N, C-alpha and C positions, 0 to 999 in steps of 0.2 A: 456708029449710030448710038450706042448704049453709052459711050463715054460722053457724048454730047448731052444726052438726057440727064446723066447723072451730074453733069456740070451745071446744068440750068437749075435742077432741083436743089443741089448743094448750094448754089448761089442764093436761091431764094431762101433756103434755111438759114444761111448766114445772115442774109438781110433782115429776116424776121427776128432773129436773135439780137441783132444790133439795134433794131427798133424797140424791142422789149427791154433790153438793157437801158437804152436811152430813157424810155418811159420811167422805169423804176428809179434811176438815178435823178431825173427831173423831179419826180414826186417826192423822193426822200430829202433831197437837198432844197426843195422849194425854189429851185431855179426859175426866175421870172420868165425868161425866154422860153424854156422848156414847157412850163406851165401854160404859156400863152398858146403854144403850139398844140398842146393837149386840149385846151379849152376850145380853140378854133375847130379842131376835129370833132370834138363833142357836140358842137353846134349842129352837125349833121344828123345826129341821133335824136336831138330834142323834138323836133317836129314829128318824126316817126313814133317816137314813145308817146307822145300826146294822141297821135292818130290811132294808136294801138289800144287805147283805152286806159291809159295810166289813171290811177285812182279808182278804178272800177273793180267790181268783185272778180277774183281770179287773176288779176295782174299784180306782179311783184313791185311795179312802180307806183309811187304816189305822186300827187301833184300839189304844189304849194302856190296858192293864188296870192299875189302881193302887189303893192303899188310902188311905182318908181319914186324915189325919195326927192328927185329934183323935177322930173317931168309930170308926175301925177298919173302916168299911163299905167293901166292895169296889165299885169304879166301873169303867165302860168309857166311854172318851172317843174319839170319831172325830177323827183328826188327819191332816194331810197330811205325808208324809215323802219325803225325796229320798235316793238312794244317796249315800254319802260314803265311798269307800275301805273298803267292807266293814262301815261302820257307817251310821248314819241321821242326816239333818239335818231339822229342823223350824224354820221361820220363825214368829216370834211376833208377829203383827200387833197384839195387844192389850197386848204387853209381858210382863214376867216375873210380873206380879201377877195371875195367874189360878189358881183353886183346883187344877185338875188338875196344874199345873206346881209349884206349892207342895208338893202331896202327893208327887209323884215326887221332887222335890229333897230333901224331908225323909226319905223312905224310902231314898234313894240307889239305888233299883232299881225296875224295872217290867218288865211283860211287854208285848211289842209283837207284834201280829199284823198281818202285811202280806203280800200276795200268796199267801195260803194258809199261810204259815209262821209260826211262833211263835218269837220270840226273847226271851231274857232280856237286858235292857239296863240300863246305868248311865248316868244323866244327867249333862251338864255344859253350862254356858252357854258360848257361843262368841262371838267377836268378828265383826263383819260382814266384816272382810277374809279371815277363815278360811272363812266360809260362802259367799261370792259365786261363787267358781269352780264350786261344785257346783250352782248354779241355772241353769236354762235362761235364754235371752235374755228370753222372755216374764216369767218369774218375777222377773228382776232389775228389769224395768220395773215390776212390781207392787210390789216391794219399795221401789223409789224413790217411786212414786205415794203409797203409804201411810206412807212414812217409817219402815219397819221397821228397827230397829236392834238387835233382840234375837233371838238364835238359840240353838237347843238342839241339842246333839249327843247321840244316843243310842248309846253305844258297846255293841257286842255283847259279852256275857260269853262268852268263848271256852270250849269244853269243857275245855281243859287247865287253866284257872284258875278254873272255876266253883266248886270247892269252897273256894277260898282266900278269906279275909276281905277 
């Protein structure tokens, strides 16, 4: 009986380790098929993150509101942001080739809801050297583990320049 239980538990541990290794390898190598699988699995978490109050006070997840570059449809995507000298930093584990980012870059603007506040923001891609000082020690380890080299800065549109093009 115990051997059977140990065999099942051992098999599950091996399965989890193989899945985590596959995740890390896919993320580090930016393997298109692997990233597609990870993105598909991530789609299950998006609605629950939005329902859980992403962007509201006390939540760790923010929401970026953007418009589809072809469809014109309004979208809300949960993202993690870090404070960056009055602006916001996002690390891009899937790289820059994701729909929400292409929409935001094409529009040149978006609306970010974080900590219960809504901000008009302008996107720009950033180099790792610019982003690293704003990440916690834990997040720097995660960035290294997954080989993240792409970062996005969401610059707040200040009230005094909001009306200027």
